[in-house]
C-alpha positions, 0 to 999 in steps of 0.5 A: 879294755886296751892297756892304753885306757888308763892314759885317757882316763888319767886326765879326769883329775887334771880336768877338775883342776882346770875346770876350777881355774876356769870357773874362778880365774881370780881365786886360782890366780891368787892361790898360784901367787902363794905357791913357791917352787917347792909347793909346785913340785910337791903338788905335781909329785902328788897330782901325777901319781894320783891321776895315774892311779885314777886312770888304772883303777877305772881301767881295772874296774871296767869290763864287758862281756857279750852273752847270749842275748845282751852286751853288759858293760860294767864300770864304776870305781866307787859306785857301780854301773852295769848297762845291759844292752839287749842285742836285738835293740842295737841300731848301729855300731860305729868305730871312731879313731881320734888322731892319738888313737890311730897312732896307738893302734886303738879305736872306740866302739860306739853303740846306738840303741832304741830308746836311749838318747845318748851312745854307749861306748867301749873306749878303747879297744885294739883296732882289730878287737873293735872291728871283730866285736863290731861284726859279732854284735851286728851278726847277733842283731841280725839273728845269728846264733851265739855259737856261729856269730863270731864266725860270721866276721865282717860283712863284705862291702862294695863301694858306691861313692867317694867324695873328692877332697877338691869337691868338698872344698869347693862345696863349702866355699860355696856354702851361704853360711861361710859367706854370710859369716864373712860378710858379717866379719866385714860389715859389723866391725866396719860399723863399730869403727865408724860409731866408736873409733876404738880399735880394740873393740873392732878387734874384739868383734872382728877376730871371733867372727873371722875365726867362726867362719874359718872354724865352721868351714875347716871343721866341716872339711877335717870332719867330712874328708874322704868321705866314703859310702859303701853297701853291705849286708848290714846297711850302708857303711860311711867312713870319713875324717881327716884327723879323727877317723870314724866308720858309721853304719846306716842301719837298714829299715831304720831310716825314717826321713831323707832330706835332699838339701840344694843350696842356691850356690849349688844348683848350677853344678847340680850338687846336693846334700843328703841328710838322714833322721834314723830311729835310735841313731844319731847318724844324720848325714849320708852325703856332704855333697854329690851330683844330683843323679849319683845322690838319687841312686844312693837314696834308692839304696837307703829307701828300696823302691823310692823314686825321688820326685822331680821339681815338675811333680811338685805341686805348689800351694794356691797363689793366694798363699802369697798373701801369707808368705810373700815370694817364699810361698813358691819354695813350698811343694808337695808330692805323694807317691805310692811309697813316700810323702814328699814335701819341699820348703825354702826358696834360696836353700831348698829342702826336699823331705821324703818320708816312707808311708810305713814310717809315719807315726801320726798326722796332723792338720794345723790352721791358724787364723790367718790361714782360715781366712785364706782357706789354707792349712798345713799338713804335719807328718810326725816320724819315729825319729821324733821329727816332723815334716810339713806340707805348708800352705795347701788349700784347706779342702786338699789338706783335709783330704790329704790328712784322711788319705795319708792315714790310711797310707800309713796304716796299710804301709806299716801292715805291708812293711817287711821286718827290720832286720840286720842282714836281712 
């Protein structure tokens, strides 16, 4: 690892002491009151070298190696741990640079691997070394020979979209969650004041609510700042972040579901948000905000040959569904094309989910007692990313036929689908 890594890991002993103090603040305060200045100086004289030694030893005993078939990461000071990551199971390799890492010129490499819920990482490498290793791992995952993989280098890219900061800021202001939290910050303290007339109770409630509203919007703005999507042979590359810069890759052929989200206050501007479910990857956002036409063109890059169904192409549930879900039944819709299963839900915040037939793992039909009485049923489509897309409130006969046909479409889709390979 990079020589700056011990500085990051030296905080572990300090974090243990801070965690103990937070867990039992009364005991920590009593212990601190008993300490004299001499005791504090002796404690610092012991703690700082011990933390530095711990950071150095963990850095010294951490190694990685790229073999012909796998990436090996060996860690552990007292207890050894060796991770064997097979190269063909790597789904994405992300490069992240927290603010201090950007200042120091280092980066963290995160790997999405099939069958693991947590990303393996290498922290920290030199920024140039991290990019070179990322390019080599992607080339190996694409099937390049070990002796030529390091010569392939970073694949070229072509920028598709960049979200202007002004558009991102306006979109956050037009998000219902922000206004809902602000409304709660006004209404709840007012009601508490009328009930208790206690200023401290009002402040204790109002300050966290206002802080939550600001932190949510500000946090998203900082994290999604300068969002850029580019196309390359190894998939769609996503760069974003104001303080912590992140470089992600949407692996080709591994996208299980695409969701086009349309909040109520965005519709006049025809803005949408595009979210993803990717097998073996935690990357879940493709576009934070974009005009619908541009978003659909980017979706076509993720799902080649797929055309996003229009609102008119979506069939609504029968009118009797209103007895089961008054008013909100109008937000549901369904369209099945030759390429995808498309289901929409939501009236104020619409969400259209697109599932390629080849990515469907199972199809289920459910029908509770109320829906049986109304001759309605729900059809659930399960994907390889452990997510489910539901076509709700369909006519029972239509749902049964949809179940049968979707099972056949999924079978033929998997048979005819090309192999999922990097840079294919």
